[in-house]
C-alpha positions in Angstrom: 194.3 157.6 1.4 197.7 156.1 1.6 198.0 152.5 2.7 200.9 152.1 5.2 203.7 149.5 4.5 204.0 146.4 6.6 206.6 146.7 9.3 208.4 144.0 11.2 207.9 144.8 14.9 208.8 143.2 18.2 206.1 142.6 20.8 207.5 142.3 24.3 205.4 140.8 27.1 205.7 141.7 30.8 204.4 139.9 33.9 200.9 138.2 33.3 201.2 139.0 29.6 204.4 137.0 29.4 202.8 134.1 31.2 199.7 134.2 28.9 201.7 134.5 25.7 204.1 131.7 26.8 207.1 133.7 25.7 208.9 137.0 26.4 208.8 138.5 23.0 207.9 137.7 19.4 208.1 139.4 16.0 205.1 140.2 13.7 204.5 142.0 10.4 201.8 144.6 10.7 200.8 148.0 9.6 199.1 149.2 12.8 199.2 148.4 16.5 195.8 146.8 16.2 196.9 144.6 13.4 200.0 143.6 15.4 197.8 142.6 18.3 195.4 140.7 16.0 198.4 138.8 14.6 199.6 137.6 17.9 196.1 136.6 18.9 195.7 134.6 15.7 198.8 132.6 16.7 197.4 131.7 20.1 193.9 130.2 20.3 193.9 130.2 24.1 191.7 133.1 25.4 194.1 134.0 28.3 196.2 136.2 26.2 193.1 137.9 24.7 191.9 138.6 28.2 195.3 140.0 29.3 195.6 142.2 26.2 192.1 143.6 26.9 193.3 144.9 30.3 196.8 145.9 29.3 198.4 149.2 28.4 200.9 149.5 25.6 204.1 151.4 24.9 205.3 152.0 21.3 209.0 152.7 21.4 208.6 153.9 25.0 205.6 156.2 24.3 202.2 155.3 25.7 199.7 154.2 23.0 196.2 155.3 23.7 193.7 152.5 23.1 191.5 154.7 20.9 194.4 155.1 18.5 195.3 151.4 18.1 193.6 151.1 14.7 195.3 154.1 13.2 198.7 154.0 14.9 201.1 153.1 12.1 204.2 151.0 12.9 207.6 151.3 11.4 210.3 148.6 10.9 212.1 147.8 14.1 209.4 149.3 16.4 209.0 147.7 19.8 205.6 147.3 21.4 205.6 146.6 25.1 202.5 144.9 26.7 202.0 146.1 30.2 199.3 144.3 32.1 197.9 145.9 35.3 200.4 145.4 38.1 199.4 144.5 41.6 201.0 146.2 44.6 202.0 149.7 45.3 
């Protein structure tokens, strides 16, 4: 089994995710989407971001990332992960 290389990716936060993260975006080095999310959570001991991420959906370079694939979804250098919390309204 091939081990994927680390990739430098940008995590962009929207709405409640931006508020919980305390910033609009950040860069992390990770092999998979799950590892990228783990990396941002390791930087923020406050549980608010963890709670928001648990309810959020994610786009990887504009394509929806299904939750069941987070552990296996490999990232490439320059990828952009957008964190989309549930939005209120209609």
